[in-house]
Phi, psi and omega in degrees: 000157180307131177283139186242131176228150175258136188218138173254013181296150177286137184304317184299325184268000184278129178271118179200169178282334181200156172239129183259128177237161180259147178226129178260163179264105180268177181294330184240022179131185183293147179233127180291129184278158175305147183107336183254019184303317182295323179292315180298318180299322180292340175263021180059032178074013184248019183301319180299321179294318179298315180296319179296321177299326180277001176097005181285145178236343184092006179298148183305129176081354180291136181241131178228126180252140178209155181298143178293151181290164179300141179095348178273142176273358176260128185281342190226140171249131176244113178264125182242135183288136178255357182090202185303139180287132176293168176306130186298339179273351185279333179083186185297333183288356179277350180288123181300138183301319182285334173296318176296318181298313181294319180295314179298322179294316180297319180292318180299319179294320180293338182262020175305137182096348180274150179277322182208141175224144176256133181252109181253059179266165183300120179241096180267331184199184182296326179299321178293321177301313180297319181294315180295318179299314178300316181301316179297310186292325179278323181289331181280354184300141170210150180247106186237011186306322187256010180265147176130173185259324183200148180297332184259010179277174177302150184304318183293331177284321180297320183272342173054048180165179181284142176287154177299157174312126187282320184216142177230126176256125180267105182285141182090349177268124189269118183295340181260000177276120185301319181292318178297315181297317180295321179296319179292321180293320177296315180300322180294313181297312182295317182293320179298318180287324176297319178293331174294321176297318177301317178302315180298317181296324182279345180297139178291149185292345175285346176252332179249107175233178182305319182293314182290325176298315179299321180294320177297318179296320179298316181296315180294322179298317180297321181292333189243017176067033180254133176285143182223141175227131180240122175264117177274188186297327179291316180293324178295319179294318179296324182277348179082034179275074187293332180291308180296316179295320181297318180292320183276359187291340182271358184250151173283344176270109186289150181286166178215152167237119183251131177245120178249125184237109173258128180232151177231138185298336181259007184293139176246349182231155179234124177249146173237128174248132183237128184237134173287126184233061176277103187291339166203135182239102176276347188097348183071213179300325174278065191302138177293147178287163178304139181095352181247001184264336195297331182252013186284004168292342184276003186284006175252016183299326178296315178295322178297320179294316179296314178304310182296320182293320179294316180294320178298318178301319178294317180295326180277350179064037183295140182276065178204145175272127181234123177247129178251134179242118180253110181267101191251128177201160173245127185261103185231154175270134176193181179293341180258003184288153173297139182253152169301128185106342176293155176242127179252138173264117186279171179300329180287346185100343177290151175255144182234126173275122182272107179268337180214119182285352176274358171261056189269333184300321181293336180286315179289323179295324181301316178295316182291324177297318179292322177297317179296323182296331183295340180268001175054053177290166178289332177200152175238136173233123175254151183228130185203143165278081197264315188220140170295334180298325179291326176294320178298324183282318191241358179083195189263000183238001185233134176258153180269146179239119174241157182198162175266009180215119184297323180295317180292320178302316178296320180297319179294315178301315181291325177296318178298314180298323182297324182264003176090019177258126182286123180218165178211131179290135181236151182273169171237079185296125185298330183293341180282344182295324184299330180297344179263006175298140180234139176283345186256322187233182180293328182199153174259158181272007176225153176221219180296143181290315179289132185077029185302327178293325179285324176300317179298320177296320177296323177299312181298323181302331180297341186247016174262132182301148183300133176084002182262129177289134187216144173226150181236125178252115177264102186260024183305324181286299188278356186293329184222118184267107181273350180266197179283161179293155177209145181052233178262011182262121181275172168285144182095211181299136185252336186079027180305138176084349179302310184292328177294315180297317179298318179295321176299320178294320178296315180296321178294317179299325181277356181078020183256014181231049177077000000 
């Protein structure tokens, strides 16, 4: 991953391939943002005019490249748009953290192949340092594991493209300032784990199955002092995990339930994160139609987010106990697969009539939610690429938040907004529960078609232990970006919800989350 340094060096004397500056969108054209004063001075204070001549407006994500001024040891200036200009009296601290994050990400991605870049974006405080650092580290991400012609060929041929930006120096960020240093270290830990989640999501399903995912989790747990327990198909059968077993019964790749336990000696609260981990979803017997299968390797994004968040919490040494549950299975059609009409007895003891085998995520989550509930945590948050209905409701960049407690739902929504993840609070209308009544079993895994994302949330609520605060994040939209990259978001796996989960753990550790 891109190496990150904090630097108080003067921009003209810094040796780098490029220097990145911010530009805002003013009422009468582009406005040079704080941090770029030395660059503007070298252009005799006319940098904004030069940029406007080149067509720059300061719009968010806009990139304009121009030769560095005389006297600079850096040959290139990259101006990146920050969007609307803050009130001129507010100063650099008025720049929104996610605007800085997005701008840094866009610039880092554009500088792929460069050895070093200096980022002279507005640094008002430690929060800005963290936002810029995250943007750089997330924006520079690329997944090249499977690209290339031969293992023994030149590196550039094997990777078939430009390497990510090798080093980024954050100008104005003070390496001896404890707050600045801590912000950069936090950004590095969170970004590295989020990028690990992206790698998992992007892995092809012939390499990532429940067993191999569990092995990756075990290795990471060992490296970071996290306790891990893996239930294989025999242990799942002995324990009565009918949901996970039912979903995985059609595949030659047997299911797994992975429990990751991070504990801190000073922790006063216990959080449980539960992730849907369908390493490939064909729909099972209720086979998905053509055109809907190609990206179904991403159906384990919830488990990847939970895995990354637990490891990040451990790396940050947060004073909270965090348990992650990864419900892993591959949903395939075969002679042994669960059929529509089958009844599964879940880990909770409830029976579920399976009306659609493509509504499988809620089945594996139901078992994991009940398992998490047995430990009586202070709160449970599950994360899943659960329903196409949520994408219809909120689009491809926003995840839905449901909960059995309105205050907690608001807290989760606000935590997501704080870290720059688009989310929206959604209801759990009681009248939709009746649609899941079954004449055969305790509940069916399908209900009314309209409001399908809310129906899925109501189903999951049935498997949360009594009195336990719970929230459900449906990340079906933002988990996998099928369009072009934007800001710090790449094409492919995004790592959606990782930062929200980490922030929830931080708030809980600080006693600010109930």
